[in-house]
Backbone as a ProteinNet text record, in pm:
[ID]
protein_1_A
[PRIMARY]
MLKNKLIQHCALLLTLFTGVSNIAHTQGLPPLTHNLTTVNPAFLAPELRFKDLDDDVIDIKNLKGKVIVVNFWATWCPPCRREMGSLERLYQATKEQNVEVLAVNIGEDIDTVFSFLGTIDPSPNFKILFDTNGDSMKKWGVKGLPTTYIVTPDGTIAYRAVGGREFDHPDLQKTIIKLLK
[TERTIARY]
-4503.2	-4624.5	-4642	-4614.7	-4627.5	-4529.2	-4405	-4306.9	-4352.2	-4414	-4461.6	-4568.3	-4659.2	-4763.3	-4700.3	-4601.8	-4532.6	-4461.2	-4398.9	-4331.9	-4431.3	-4548.1	-4649.1	-4692.8	-4714.8	-4757.7	-4646.5	-4524.2	-4411.4	-4390.8	-4408.8	-4393.8	-4494.3	-4616.6	-4719.7	-4685.7	-4645	-4610	-4489.6	-4388.4	-4269.9	-4304.1	-4386.5	-4427.6	-4504.7	-4594.5	-4672.7	-4587	-4493.9	-4413.9	-4302.2	-4243.7	-4129.8	-4165.6	-4280.7	-4320.5	-4239	-4171.6	-4089.3	-4177.7	-4155.9	-4227	-4137.3	-4165.9	-4088.6	-4098.5	-4210.6	-4228.1	-4124.7	-4104.5	-4006.5	-3865.6	-3836.1	-3702.7	-3678.8	-3783.5	-3765.4	-3797.7	-3839	-3870.9	-3748.3	-3770	-3662.9	-3569	-3588.4	-3503.1	-3567.5	-3486.4	-3543.9	-3614	-3711.3	-3781	-3687.7	-3718.4	-3645.1	-3687.5	-3601.2	-3632	-3720.9	-3776.3	-3861	-3825.5	-3703.7	-3663.4	-3583.7	-3582.8	-3506.4	-3412.8	-3299.4	-3205	-3222.2	-3240.4	-3253.3	-3119.9	-3123.7	-3003.9	-2997.5	-2892.3	-2880.7	-2737.4	-2717.5	-2819.8	-2865	-2989.8	-3045	-2969.7	-2957	-2887.8	-2963.6	-2938.3	-3006.1	-2968.5	-3067.6	-3044.1	-2955.8	-2854.3	-2769.2	-2847.4	-2782.4	-2839.1	-2870.5	-2980.1	-3017.2	-3097.9	-3038.4	-3101.2	-3057.6	-3151.6	-3121.4	-3241.7	-3217.2	-3325.9	-3393.5	-3522.8	-3599.7	-3622.5	-3704.7	-3732.9	-3794.8	-3866.4	-3929.7	-3838.7	-3711.9	-3612.9	-3643	-3728.4	-3754.9	-3652.8	-3610.6	-3517.6	-3599.1	-3563.7	-3628.1	-3526.5	-3567	-3479.7	-3545.9	-3474.6	-3529.1	-3571.8	-3507.8	-3544.3	-3689.9	-3741.3	-3879.1	-3981	-3935.2	-4025.9	-4037.1	-3982.3	-3991	-4137.3	-4164	-4300.5	-4355.8	-4281.7	-4320.8	-4220.6	-4263.8	-4168.5	-4117.2	-3984.7	-3924.2	-3844.7	-3876.1	-3801.3	-3703.5	-3573.7	-3470.2	-3396.1	-3413.6	-3357.1	-3247.7	-3126.1	-3014	-3003.7	-3000	-3011.1	-2945.7	-2938	-2890.9	-2958.4	-2971.2	-3040	-2961.1	-2830.2	-2746.6	-2746	-2809.2	-2807.8	-2928.4	-2908.5	-3022.4	-3118.4	-3070.1	-3168	-3241.3	-3174	-3240.3	-3356.8	-3332.6	-3435.3	-3552.9	-3521.5	-3626	-3714.3	-3657.3	-3735.7	-3814	-3788.6	-3851	-4003.5	-4061.6	-4207.4	-4264.9	-4194	-4243.9	-4235.3	-4136.9	-4131.9	-4254.3	-4294.9	-4414.9	-4539.1	-4550.1	-4666.6	-4667.9	-4550.1	-4540.5	-4588.1	-4538.7	-4576.3	-4727	-4786.7	-4931.6	-5009.9	-4960.2	-5030.4	-5016.7	-4913.1	-4884.7	-4881.5	-4892.3	-4876.1	-4980.4	-5098.9	-5203.5	-5180.8	-5084.3	-5055.4	-4928.9	-4884.2	-4769.1	-4634.9	-4627.5	-4502.3	-4458.2	-4330.8	-4273.1	-4163.7	-4156	-4049.9	-3963.7	-3833.4	-3736.2	-3635.8	-3625.2	-3528.6	-3415.6	-3297.6	-3182.7	-3098.7	-3103.5	-3023.4	-2879.5	-2788.7	-2647.6	-2574.8	-2524.6	-2430.5	-2483.8	-2613.8	-2666.9	-2740.1	-2756.7	-2824.6	-2974.4	-3047.6	-3193.7	-3241.1	-3171.8	-3213.4	-3205.2	-3098.1	-3081.5	-3190.8	-3215.5	-3317.2	-3456.1	-3483.5	-3613.5	-3644	-3546.2	-3564	-3593.7	-3519.6	-3540.7	-3679.8	-3725.3	-3855.1	-3969.4	-3949.1	-4050.5	-4068.9	-3976.6	-3986.6	-4047.2	-4073.6	-4121.6	-4273.1	-4324.1	-4468.8	-4497	-4562.5	-4620.5	-4514.2	-4540.3	-4448.7	-4440.8	-4320.5	-4305.6	-4369	-4440.2	-4495.8	-4425.9	-4340.5	-4265.6	-4151.2	-4084.7	-3978.4	-3850.6	-3801.7	-3672.7	-3576.7	-3470.5	-3372.4	-3242.4	-3163.8	-3041	-2918.9	-2836.2	-2706.4	-2602.5	-2575.2	-2490.4	-2345.1	-2301.1	-2162.4	-2148	-2259	-2252.9	-2211.6	-2222.1	-2179.4	-2255.4	-2380.7	-2462.5	-2422.1	-2356.7	-2321.5	-2231.2	-2133.3	-2042.2	-2115.8	-2193.7	-2267.4	-2362	-2425.2	-2524	-2463.6	-2337.6	-2274.1	-2314.8	-2347.2	-2388.2	-2263.1	-2257.1	-2141	-2172	-2300.7	-2340.7	-2485.1	-2522.3	-2657.7	-2733	-2860.7	-2937.3	-2915.2	-2925.6	-2928.9	-3045.2	-3122.8	-3241.6	-3238.8	-3278.7	-3291.1	-3435.2	-3482.2	-3615.5	-3595.4	-3642.2	-3624.1	-3755.4	-3746.6	-3864.6	-3913.1	-4034	-4085.2	-3998	-3919.3	-3832.7	-3696.7	-3675	-3553.2	-3441.5	-3467	-3363.2	-3379.4	-3267.8	-3270	-3296.3	-3405.7	-3445.3	-3405	-3411.8	-3384	-3298.6	-3230.1	-3148.7	-3174.7	-3164.9	-3173.8	-3067.1	-2976.5	-2873.5	-2909.7	-2927.1	-2972.6	-3120.2	-3168.5	-3306.5	-3408.7	-3523.4	-3632.5	-3765.6	-3860.6	-3999.9	-4068.5	-4064.4	-4115.3	-4266.7	-4335.2	-4480.6	-4524.1	-4429.9	-4463.8	-4538.3	-4647.6	-4727.3	-4646.7	-4554.4	-4474.6	-4387	-4325.9	-4240.9	-4324.5	-4440.5	-4529	-4573.4	-4606.4	-4647.4	-4535.8	-4412.3	-4297.3	-4284	-4300.9	-4289.8	-4403.8	-4525.4	-4642.1	-4632.4	-4577.4	-4563	-4478.3	-4388.7	-4304.1	-4381.2	-4501.3	-4583.6	-4648.9	-4648.8	-4716	-4626
6277.6	6332.4	6477.4	6504.7	6640.8	6733.7	6685	6767.3	6798.6	6700.8	6724.5	6832.2	6831.6	6934.4	7070.7	7071.7	7195.1	7250.3	7162.9	7204.9	7269.5	7209.4	7263.5	7402.6	7420.8	7550.8	7654.9	7615.8	7708	7744.8	7646.8	7673.1	7777.4	7764.2	7859.9	7998.9	8007.7	8136.9	8199.7	8119.1	8171.4	8223.1	8150.3	8193.1	8323.3	8334.6	8456.7	8577.3	8558.2	8669.6	8711.2	8616.5	8650.7	8662.3	8608.2	8613.5	8520.2	8423.7	8330.5	8221.2	8188.7	8076.9	8011.1	7889.3	7819.3	7889.2	7950.4	8018.9	8129.4	8204.5	8312.8	8259.4	8140.8	8083.2	8030.2	7997.4	7931.7	8020.8	8142.7	8230.4	8249	8232.6	8252.4	8134.6	8028.3	7910.9	7808.5	7731.1	7628.7	7521.6	7453	7348.2	7232.4	7166.3	7045	6933.7	6837.3	6724.7	6624.4	6529.3	6428.5	6287.1	6268.7	6135.2	6064	5931.8	5847.5	5761.3	5724.1	5635.3	5494.8	5398.6	5259.4	5210.1	5144.5	5083.9	4941.5	4915.1	4784.5	4735.2	4627.3	4544.1	4605.3	4578.4	4622.4	4550.3	4615.4	4554.1	4585.9	4506.7	4526.8	4661.3	4728.6	4856.9	4835.5	4919.5	4909.7	4943	4919.8	4953.9	5103.3	5135.8	5275.9	5278.9	5334.9	5334.9	5459.7	5557.1	5683.6	5732.9	5830	5894.6	5998.2	6021.3	6122.5	6244.4	6336.3	6458.7	6431.2	6320.7	6285	6200	6183.8	6105.4	5955.5	5913.7	5771.6	5716.3	5591.9	5528	5466.7	5504.7	5450.8	5359.8	5235.9	5137	5091.8	5104.9	5068.6	4921.4	4836.9	4694.7	4675.5	4765.5	4755	4803.1	4851.3	4904.4	4811	4691.2	4594.2	4571.8	4559.8	4545.9	4676.7	4786.1	4917.2	4961.8	5052.9	5125	5239.1	5254.3	5356.1	5453	5579.3	5686.1	5738.6	5715	5756.8	5875	5991.1	6116	6164.5	6182.5	6236	6384.5	6469.9	6613.4	6692.3	6824.7	6917.6	7052.4	7130.7	7259.6	7360.5	7346.8	7441	7413	7306	7259.4	7315.6	7408.7	7470	7371	7269.2	7176.9	7092.5	7065.1	6992.6	7075.4	7203.3	7294	7300.5	7307.1	7320.5	7196.3	7077.4	6956	6912.6	6972.9	6928.8	6934.7	7040.8	7050.7	6941.7	6908.1	6803.6	6665.9	6646	6519.8	6506.8	6617.5	6613.8	6584.8	6647.4	6621.3	6476.4	6419.8	6277.1	6193.3	6223.9	6149	6151.8	6269.3	6281.1	6203.8	6202.6	6135.1	5983.2	5932.8	5788.5	5715.8	5785.8	5720.4	5612.4	5626.5	5524.7	5404.8	5416.9	5309.5	5233.6	5247.5	5173.2	5228.8	5361.8	5428.5	5509.6	5499.1	5571.5	5664.1	5784.5	5879.3	5900.9	5882.9	5908.6	6010.5	6123.3	6226.3	6224.4	6182.5	6167.6	6294.5	6374.2	6495.3	6457.5	6516.8	6484.7	6595.9	6563.2	6647.3	6769.1	6781.8	6901.3	6864.4	6963.3	6938	6965.5	6920.9	6930.7	7076.5	7168.7	7309.4	7369.5	7339.9	7390.1	7336.4	7206.3	7142.1	7192.3	7201.5	7247.1	7388	7477.2	7614.1	7612.9	7530.8	7521.5	7468.8	7366.9	7305.4	7406.3	7508.6	7612.1	7695.9	7686	7763.3	7682.4	7555.1	7466.9	7470.3	7481.8	7478.7	7380.9	7270.4	7231.3	7176.9	7192.8	7145.1	6992.1	6935.3	6789.7	6713.9	6607.8	6514	6379	6360.3	6235.3	6237.6	6125.2	6111.3	6183.1	6269.2	6335.9	6264.9	6205.5	6132.3	6212.6	6187	6262.1	6172	6190.6	6124.9	6233.8	6261.5	6374.5	6357.7	6234	6209.7	6183.3	6167.7	6139	5996.6	5906.4	5767.7	5695.7	5730.1	5658.7	5690.4	5802.4	5840.8	5736.3	5687.5	5587.3	5455.4	5412.6	5286.1	5285.9	5401	5411.8	5459.7	5497	5543.2	5683.9	5767	5905	5988.9	6051.5	6133.3	6282.1	6318.1	6457.3	6467.6	6586.1	6609.3	6699.6	6676.8	6564.2	6439.2	6326.6	6196.6	6119.4	6057.1	5984	5844.3	5747.4	5608.5	5564.1	5482.8	5423.7	5275.1	5231.1	5093.7	5018.3	4900.1	4817.3	4750	4694.2	4626.4	4509.8	4448.6	4338.5	4387.5	4520.3	4575.5	4602.9	4591.9	4623.1	4765.7	4823.1	4958.1	4946.3	5007.6	5000.5	5125.2	5242.1	5369	5459.3	5552.2	5652.3	5786.6	5892.8	6028.1	6113	6166.3	6255.2	6396.1	6486.1	6621.3	6635.3	6757.6	6787.3	6728.1	6689.5	6630.4	6690.9	6682.7	6715	6582.7	6544.7	6414.1	6403.2	6515.1	6510	6506.6	6495.2	6485.4	6353.5	6354.6	6232.7	6115.6	6139.9	6030.1	5965.4	6045.4	5992.7	5913.9	5967.1	5895.9	5762.4	5757	5630.9	5527.9	5573	5483.2	5422.9	5504.3	5457.1	5361.2	5395.6	5311	5175.8	5172	5045.2	4944.4	4990.6	4901.2	4821.4	4863.5	4791	4667	4654.5	4540.8	4423.4
-825.4	-881.5	-838.7	-711.9	-661.1	-731.6	-754.2	-823.6	-965.5	-1033.8	-1170.2	-1172.1	-1074.8	-1067.1	-1037.8	-948.9	-915.9	-1038.8	-1115.5	-1237.8	-1333	-1347.3	-1438.4	-1393.8	-1265.9	-1215.4	-1229.4	-1198.2	-1213.2	-1359.9	-1447.2	-1590.5	-1637.1	-1593.2	-1631.5	-1578.8	-1454.7	-1396	-1466	-1491.5	-1557.7	-1696.9	-1768.7	-1902.5	-1895.7	-1798.4	-1785.3	-1748	-1654.8	-1605.6	-1700.6	-1769.6	-1854.4	-2001.8	-2039	-2179.4	-2266.2	-2202.9	-2277.9	-2334.9	-2460.9	-2521.6	-2624.2	-2656	-2758	-2892	-2920.9	-3048.1	-3061.1	-2954.6	-2957.9	-2981.4	-2926.6	-2941.5	-3082.1	-3155.7	-3283.9	-3402.2	-3380.5	-3492.8	-3580.2	-3709.3	-3805	-3820.8	-3745	-3756.4	-3849.3	-3920.5	-4007.6	-3924.8	-3984.2	-3908.4	-3875.2	-3766.1	-3730.4	-3825.8	-3845.9	-3933.1	-3860	-3933	-3869.3	-3914.8	-3964.6	-4007	-3898	-3907.1	-3816.4	-3899.5	-3842.5	-3909.2	-3852.9	-3942.8	-3900.6	-3846.1	-3732.1	-3673.4	-3726.3	-3805.4	-3869.8	-3855.7	-3786.3	-3723	-3590.1	-3559.9	-3431.6	-3319.1	-3205.4	-3091.8	-2963.5	-2860.5	-2732.4	-2671.9	-2618.7	-2553.1	-2430.4	-2414	-2295.1	-2167.7	-2056.7	-1925.9	-1920.7	-1855	-1832.3	-1703.3	-1599.9	-1467.7	-1392.9	-1381.8	-1316.9	-1239.1	-1150.8	-1077.1	-1165.6	-1137.2	-1208.6	-1118.7	-1165.1	-1089.2	-952.7	-939.6	-812.4	-724.3	-765.8	-693.5	-696.9	-791.6	-812.2	-910.7	-891.5	-983.9	-1097.9	-1220.1	-1339.5	-1407.6	-1432.8	-1495.7	-1625.3	-1735.2	-1865.7	-1870.2	-1790.2	-1786.4	-1744.4	-1662.2	-1614.5	-1717	-1831.1	-1933.8	-2054.3	-2040.3	-2149.7	-2187.1	-2316.2	-2364.6	-2418.9	-2396.1	-2448	-2553.7	-2639.4	-2723.1	-2637.1	-2632.6	-2547.4	-2633.8	-2619.8	-2685.5	-2581.3	-2604.6	-2510.6	-2572.8	-2512.3	-2563.5	-2468.5	-2521.3	-2444	-2476.5	-2370.9	-2393.3	-2280.3	-2300.1	-2196.4	-2220.1	-2115.5	-2126.6	-2209.2	-2217.4	-2291.7	-2441.5	-2484.5	-2623.6	-2699.5	-2794.5	-2864.5	-2932	-3008.8	-3067.6	-2962.6	-2850.2	-2740.8	-2688.7	-2671.6	-2621.2	-2718.5	-2846.8	-2948.1	-2958.1	-2939.9	-2959.4	-2835.3	-2721.5	-2596.8	-2601.8	-2655.4	-2666.5	-2755.9	-2863.8	-2954	-2888.4	-2800.5	-2724.6	-2633.6	-2572.8	-2487.6	-2570.9	-2687.8	-2773.5	-2821	-2852	-2886.6	-2769.3	-2651.4	-2531.3	-2509.8	-2519.7	-2498.4	-2604	-2727.5	-2836.5	-2832.2	-2763.9	-2771.5	-2637.3	-2527.3	-2396.6	-2372.2	-2427	-2409.7	-2501.9	-2591.9	-2687.4	-2650.2	-2525.4	-2475	-2523.4	-2534.6	-2569.1	-2447.6	-2414.9	-2301.9	-2353.5	-2301	-2335.5	-2211.7	-2229.7	-2123.4	-2176.4	-2110.2	-2148.4	-2046.3	-2090.2	-2001.6	-2008.8	-1902.3	-1897.4	-1865.2	-1940	-1924.3	-1849.9	-1730.7	-1659.5	-1586.8	-1570.4	-1505.4	-1377.1	-1290.4	-1163.8	-1175.8	-1076.5	-1079	-1083.5	-1017.7	-1018.1	-1158.3	-1229.6	-1366.2	-1456.4	-1447.6	-1531.8	-1494.3	-1365.9	-1318.5	-1371.3	-1364.9	-1416.2	-1565.5	-1639.6	-1784.1	-1817.5	-1746.1	-1775.7	-1764.4	-1683.3	-1670.4	-1795.7	-1890.1	-2014	-2128.2	-2106.1	-2212.4	-2219.2	-2341.4	-2364.5	-2476.9	-2449.9	-2321.7	-2226.2	-2098.1	-1994.7	-1997.4	-1994.2	-2003	-1886.8	-1921.4	-1823.4	-1830.2	-1931.2	-1942.7	-1841.4	-1827.5	-1727.6	-1771.4	-1683.2	-1699.9	-1605.2	-1660	-1580.4	-1573.3	-1468.4	-1445.4	-1447.8	-1551.4	-1560.8	-1535.4	-1409.6	-1372.4	-1416.6	-1437.7	-1478.4	-1628	-1698.7	-1842.1	-1874.2	-1776.4	-1795.7	-1907.6	-1926.5	-2024.6	-2168.3	-2190.4	-2327.3	-2393.2	-2320.8	-2377.2	-2399.9	-2301.1	-2312.5	-2432	-2457.3	-2564.2	-2696.4	-2697.8	-2820.5	-2859.9	-2761.2	-2787.9	-2810.5	-2928.2	-2962.3	-2955.8	-2955.1	-2947.7	-2901.8	-2859.9	-2810.8	-2906.9	-2926.4	-2876.2	-2961.5	-2898	-2965.7	-2905.7	-2992.5	-2948.8	-3007.5	-2926.7	-2971.6	-2951.9	-3044.6	-3033.9	-3005.9	-2889.4	-2842.6	-2861	-2920.9	-2946.8	-2818.4	-2820.3	-2700.9	-2651.7	-2741.7	-2697.2	-2647.3	-2645.8	-2588.9	-2687.1	-2817.8	-2915.8	-2967.6	-3007	-3062.9	-3212.4	-3257.7	-3397.8	-3476	-3411.4	-3479.3	-3392.2	-3462.8	-3396.2	-3465.5	-3390.3	-3446	-3379.2	-3459	-3407.6	-3453.2	-3357.1	-3386.9	-3354.8	-3359.9	-3322.2	-3417.9	-3363.4	-3440.5	-3398.8	-3489.4	-3458.5	-3426.8	-3301.3	-3261.1	-3271.8	-3284.5	-3298.5	-3445.1	-3537	-3678.9	-3702.6	-3779.8	-3801.4	-3857.2	-3950.1	-4006.8	-3900.4	-3815.7	-3710.8	-3609.1	-3574	-3480.9	-3537.9	-3667.1	-3730.6	-3724.3	-3748.8	-3742.8	-3603.1	-3502.3	-3363	-3329.4	-3366.3	-3335.9	-3405	-3527.1	-3600.2	-3524.6	-3439.6	-3363.2	-3259.2	-3229.2	-3131.1	-3189.4	-3321.8	-3387.2	-3405.2
[MASK]
+++++++++++++++++++++++++++++++++++++++++++++++++++++++++++++++++++++++++++++++++++++++++++++++++++++++++++++++++++++++++++++++++++++++++++++++++++++++++++++++++++++++++++++++++++++

């Protein structure tokens, strides 16, 4: 919790001092899409158990009963960078409705990720997990970054998105919320 507050304060300072904002990074670029691909047949989500920014172990098995948005990303990936703010807006809009967002960083250290998070507006409050070896990519069938899976409350994967998305788009949010019924 303390690290999350520190991240928020550092993010604000970095934005003020450097003038960096997501708007500046996306000017002139086409909008991200907001569609999801249905996974048919749906299958059980593979194991996912990693440490987060606070050094706590997060295990997807402990989140059963929630809709889980699992996003695989890296700081060097331009579409990953672009969609990060929309993941936070999705999280803020749905966290009270039993939706969890997990962003699994692939192959980077905490210092690199921490520095990057300071440039995101709004600063992420969802769980950032660290897969330093990239082991989860094979288990989850990730072929490129970003790749996102939407896991139903019973633990099956219902949707997949390969490439950047606007996760705060109303249509995408409705699709995710419908999985709770």
